[in-house]
C-alpha positions as CSV (number, residue, x, y, z in Angstrom):
1,M,52.4,-29.3,-32.5
2,R,52.1,-26.4,-30.0
3,T,53.2,-27.1,-26.4
4,A,50.6,-26.8,-23.7
5,P,51.1,-23.5,-21.7
6,A,52.6,-23.5,-18.2
7,I,50.2,-23.2,-15.2
8,P,50.8,-20.0,-13.2
9,A,50.7,-20.4,-9.4
10,A,48.7,-17.2,-9.0
11,G,45.9,-18.6,-11.3
12,L,45.7,-21.8,-9.2
13,A,45.5,-19.7,-6.0
14,Q,42.6,-17.7,-7.4
15,L,41.0,-20.9,-8.6
16,A,41.0,-22.2,-5.0
17,G,39.6,-18.8,-3.8
18,S,36.7,-19.0,-6.2
19,V,35.9,-22.5,-5.2
20,V,35.7,-21.7,-1.5
21,L,33.6,-18.6,-1.9
22,L,31.2,-19.6,-4.7
23,S,30.6,-23.1,-3.2
24,S,29.5,-21.4,0.0
25,A,26.9,-19.3,-1.8
26,W,24.7,-22.2,-2.9
27,P,23.5,-23.5,0.5
28,I,23.1,-20.0,1.7
29,T,21.1,-19.0,-1.3
30,K,18.9,-22.1,-0.9
31,A,18.3,-21.1,2.8
32,A,17.3,-17.6,1.7
33,I,14.9,-18.8,-0.9
34,D,13.3,-21.3,1.5
35,T,12.7,-18.5,3.9
36,G,10.9,-16.2,1.6
37,A,13.3,-14.6,-0.9
38,V,12.0,-14.7,-4.5
39,P,14.7,-16.4,-6.7
40,L,15.0,-13.8,-9.5
41,W,14.8,-10.9,-7.1
42,F,17.5,-12.5,-5.0
43,A,19.6,-12.7,-8.1
44,V,18.9,-9.0,-8.8
45,G,19.9,-8.1,-5.2
46,R,23.0,-10.3,-5.3
47,A,24.2,-8.6,-8.5
48,A,23.3,-5.1,-7.3
49,F,24.9,-5.5,-3.9
50,S,28.1,-7.0,-5.3
51,G,28.3,-4.1,-7.8
52,V,27.9,-1.5,-5.1
53,T,30.6,-3.2,-3.0
54,A,32.9,-3.3,-6.0
55,F,32.3,0.3,-6.9
56,I,33.1,1.4,-3.3
57,V,36.2,-0.7,-2.9
58,L,37.7,0.4,-6.2
59,G,36.8,4.0,-5.5
60,L,38.6,3.9,-2.2
61,M,41.6,2.2,-3.9
62,G,41.6,5.0,-6.6
63,R,41.2,2.4,-9.3
64,L,37.7,3.1,-10.5
65,K,37.9,3.7,-14.2
66,R,35.6,3.6,-17.2
67,P,36.0,0.5,-19.4
68,R,38.0,0.9,-22.6
69,R,36.8,-0.1,-26.1
70,A,39.0,-3.1,-26.0
71,D,37.4,-4.3,-22.8
72,L,33.9,-4.6,-24.3
73,P,34.1,-8.3,-25.3
74,A,35.1,-9.4,-21.8
75,L,32.7,-6.9,-20.2
76,L,29.7,-8.1,-22.2
77,A,30.7,-11.8,-21.7
78,V,31.0,-11.6,-18.0
79,G,28.1,-9.2,-17.4
80,L,25.6,-10.8,-19.7
81,L,26.6,-14.5,-19.6
82,Q,28.7,-15.3,-16.5
83,L,26.5,-13.1,-14.2
84,A,23.1,-12.3,-15.7
85,G,22.6,-15.6,-17.6
86,F,24.1,-17.8,-15.0
87,F,22.2,-16.1,-12.1
88,A,18.9,-16.2,-14.0
89,F,19.1,-19.9,-14.8
90,A,20.6,-21.1,-11.5
91,H,18.4,-19.1,-9.1
92,E,15.3,-20.3,-10.9
93,A,16.5,-23.9,-10.7
94,V,17.4,-23.7,-7.0
95,S,13.8,-23.2,-6.0
96,W,13.0,-26.7,-7.4
97,I,16.2,-28.6,-6.9
98,A,18.3,-29.2,-3.8
99,A,21.2,-26.8,-3.3
100,G,23.8,-29.5,-3.5
101,R,22.5,-30.7,-6.9
102,T,22.3,-27.1,-8.1
103,A,26.0,-26.5,-7.2
104,I,26.9,-29.7,-9.0
105,L,25.2,-29.3,-12.4
106,S,25.4,-25.5,-12.8
107,N,29.3,-25.8,-12.5
108,V,29.8,-28.5,-15.1
109,T,31.5,-26.2,-17.5
110,T,33.7,-29.0,-18.8
111,I,30.9,-30.5,-20.8
112,F,30.9,-27.3,-23.0
113,I,34.5,-26.2,-22.5
114,V,36.0,-29.2,-24.3
115,P,34.4,-28.6,-27.7
116,L,34.7,-24.8,-27.4
117,S,38.4,-25.0,-26.6
118,L,39.0,-27.2,-29.6
119,V,36.9,-25.2,-32.1
120,V,37.2,-21.6,-30.9
121,L,40.5,-21.4,-28.9
122,R,42.4,-24.1,-30.7
123,E,44.3,-24.7,-27.5
124,P,46.4,-27.9,-27.4
125,I,44.9,-30.4,-25.0
126,P,47.4,-33.0,-23.8
127,A,46.3,-36.6,-23.1
128,R,46.5,-36.1,-19.4
129,R,44.0,-33.2,-19.6
130,W,41.6,-35.4,-21.5
131,A,42.0,-37.9,-18.7
132,A,41.4,-35.1,-16.2
133,A,38.2,-34.0,-17.9
134,G,37.0,-37.6,-18.0
135,L,37.7,-38.1,-14.3
136,G,36.0,-34.8,-13.4
137,V,32.8,-35.5,-15.4
138,A,32.7,-39.0,-14.0
139,G,32.9,-37.5,-10.5
140,V,30.1,-35.1,-11.3
141,V,27.9,-38.0,-12.6
142,V,28.5,-39.9,-9.3
143,L,27.7,-36.8,-7.2
144,M,24.6,-36.1,-9.2
145,G,23.3,-39.6,-9.2
146,P,20.9,-39.3,-12.2
147,W,19.7,-42.9,-11.7
148,A,18.2,-41.9,-8.3
149,I,16.2,-38.9,-9.6
150,D,12.5,-39.0,-10.0
151,W,12.4,-37.3,-13.5
152,S,8.5,-37.4,-13.5
153,A,8.3,-35.1,-10.4
154,P,7.0,-31.6,-11.2
155,G,9.8,-29.1,-12.1
156,V,12.7,-31.6,-12.0
157,L,13.3,-31.9,-15.7
158,I,13.1,-28.1,-16.4
159,G,15.2,-27.4,-13.3
160,H,18.0,-29.6,-14.7
161,L,17.7,-28.0,-18.1
162,F,18.0,-24.5,-16.4
163,L,21.2,-25.7,-14.7
164,L,22.7,-26.9,-18.0
165,G,21.8,-23.4,-19.4
166,A,23.6,-21.8,-16.5
167,A,26.7,-24.0,-17.1
168,F,26.7,-23.1,-20.8
169,C,26.5,-19.3,-20.1
170,F,29.4,-19.7,-17.7
171,S,31.5,-21.7,-20.2
172,L,30.9,-19.3,-23.1
173,A,31.9,-16.3,-20.9
174,M,35.2,-18.1,-20.0
175,I,35.9,-18.8,-23.7
176,V,35.3,-15.2,-24.7
177,V,37.5,-13.8,-21.9
178,R,40.3,-16.2,-22.9
179,R,39.9,-15.4,-26.6
180,A,39.7,-11.6,-26.1
181,P,41.3,-10.6,-22.8
182,P,40.6,-7.0,-21.8
183,R,43.1,-4.2,-21.7
184,S,42.0,-3.2,-18.2
185,S,42.4,-5.5,-15.2
186,M,39.6,-7.9,-14.3
187,L,39.4,-6.1,-11.0
188,E,38.7,-2.8,-12.7
189,L,36.0,-4.3,-14.8
190,L,34.2,-6.0,-11.9
191,P,31.8,-3.2,-10.9
192,W,30.8,-2.5,-14.5
193,C,30.1,-6.2,-15.0
194,F,27.8,-6.4,-12.0
195,A,26.1,-3.2,-13.1
196,L,25.3,-4.6,-16.5
197,A,24.0,-7.8,-15.0
198,T,21.7,-5.8,-12.7
199,L,20.3,-3.9,-15.6
200,V,19.5,-7.1,-17.4
201,L,18.1,-9.1,-14.4
202,A,15.8,-6.4,-13.0
203,P,13.5,-6.2,-16.1
204,L,13.6,-10.0,-16.3
205,A,12.4,-10.2,-12.6
206,L,9.6,-7.6,-13.3
207,W,8.6,-9.5,-16.5
208,R,8.3,-12.7,-14.5
209,G,5.8,-11.0,-12.2
210,G,5.3,-11.0,-8.5
211,G,6.8,-8.7,-5.8
212,I,10.1,-9.0,-4.1
213,G,8.4,-11.0,-1.3
214,T,9.0,-10.9,2.4
215,W,12.6,-11.4,3.3
216,S,13.5,-13.1,6.5
217,P,16.6,-12.2,8.6
218,T,18.2,-15.3,7.1
219,A,17.6,-14.0,3.6
220,I,19.0,-10.5,4.5
221,W,22.1,-11.9,6.1
222,A,22.6,-14.2,3.0
223,M,22.4,-11.1,0.8
224,V,25.0,-9.3,2.9
225,Y,27.4,-12.2,2.8
226,I,27.0,-13.0,-0.9
227,G,26.8,-9.4,-2.1
228,G,29.5,-8.1,0.2
229,L,32.1,-10.9,0.0
230,A,31.4,-14.2,-1.9
231,G,29.9,-12.5,-5.0
232,P,32.4,-9.8,-5.9
233,V,35.6,-11.6,-4.7
234,G,34.6,-15.0,-6.0
235,T,33.6,-13.5,-9.4
236,W,36.9,-11.6,-9.6
237,C,38.8,-14.8,-8.9
238,V,36.9,-16.6,-11.7
239,M,37.5,-13.8,-14.1
240,E,41.2,-13.9,-13.4
241,V,41.2,-17.7,-13.7
242,A,39.6,-17.5,-17.1
243,A,42.2,-15.1,-18.3
244,K,45.3,-16.8,-16.8
245,L,44.7,-20.5,-17.0
246,P,44.0,-22.7,-20.1
247,A,40.3,-23.3,-20.5
248,M,40.5,-27.0,-19.8
249,V,42.5,-26.5,-16.6
250,S,40.1,-23.8,-15.3
251,S,37.0,-25.8,-16.2
252,V,38.2,-29.0,-14.5
253,G,39.4,-27.0,-11.5
254,L,36.0,-25.4,-11.1
255,L,34.5,-28.8,-10.8
256,M,35.8,-28.6,-7.2
257,T,33.0,-26.1,-6.6
258,P,30.2,-28.6,-6.7
259,A,32.0,-31.0,-4.4
260,A,32.6,-28.3,-1.9
261,G,29.0,-27.0,-2.3
262,L,27.6,-30.4,-1.7
263,I,29.7,-30.8,1.5
264,L,28.6,-27.4,2.7
265,S,24.9,-28.2,1.8
266,T,25.2,-31.4,3.9
267,L,26.6,-29.5,6.9
268,W,24.4,-26.4,6.6
269,L,21.1,-27.7,5.3
270,H,21.4,-31.3,6.5
271,E,21.0,-32.7,3.0
272,P,21.7,-36.5,2.8
273,L,25.4,-37.6,2.8
274,G,26.5,-40.9,1.3
275,A,29.3,-42.8,-0.2
276,D,28.6,-41.1,-3.6
277,L,29.9,-37.8,-2.1
278,L,33.2,-39.3,-1.2
279,A,33.6,-41.2,-4.4
280,G,32.6,-38.3,-6.6
281,S,34.8,-35.8,-4.8
282,A,37.8,-38.2,-5.1
283,L,37.3,-38.5,-8.8
284,I,37.0,-34.7,-9.2
285,L,40.1,-34.1,-7.1
286,G,42.0,-36.7,-9.2
287,G,40.9,-34.8,-12.3
288,V,42.1,-31.5,-10.9
289,G,45.5,-33.1,-10.1
290,F,45.9,-34.4,-13.6
291,A,44.9,-31.0,-15.2
292,A,47.2,-28.9,-13.0
293,W,50.2,-31.3,-12.9
294,P,53.2,-29.4,-14.4
295,Q,54.3,-30.6,-17.8
296,R,57.7,-32.1,-18.0
297,R,60.1,-30.1,-20.0
298,R,61.9,-31.7,-22.9
């Protein structure tokens, strides 16, 4: 039986960075949409602004290069699935569902990562990582509280289905990057991934109909923060995590994003805070600890 791979410290640091940046995007996105931004057009602007930022930064660093042929699987996976697919599903759902709940369900990659890791990657999954996945998913269930949701309310069911679609797109992208890592660095692929996502999202927003709406100062500042910092840097961290960490470890670690997003939603948008937040967050952190705990050497 193959031994589970070691966990690099750099990958864990980038995992923490992605959690902090991407969790902050959800309450800010919700505030932007509540003040006039159209969900899909906000997704287009987010991808385009992040792409422009990445092109400028890499150009100034002298590292702006065209992707190689060997980079195409990762480029397509991140651009079409992790960015375009995830943004389209999640931004449509956030107009119907609270930002904290959106942050929870859209990041439940563990539901899909477990079977995909076994079937596609054939990565060894030690018993402690099975326990980690169980704790993480249990924490998400507690945070989400499906027993308290009015499933008959308009848009609630389809909103949750959209969030599961977002999580599946994210999971599949992580599996592809892990299976076919690019020759170029993830940082060098970042602007091209955002450009591809923008090219896919813009026609989708036009097809859905409606104008871009009237953007409030809150929506504009949200776009500046997400497009200039949280989007490009957070996405780069996730791309690095997918390439460096075992899929089970990265998926369980990313479950910290919904807990952090829920806390920020409570502080920023004054969404309700209860004992379920503390219990769910504790379960998720326990799962992360199990997943990342160093394996004892024989």
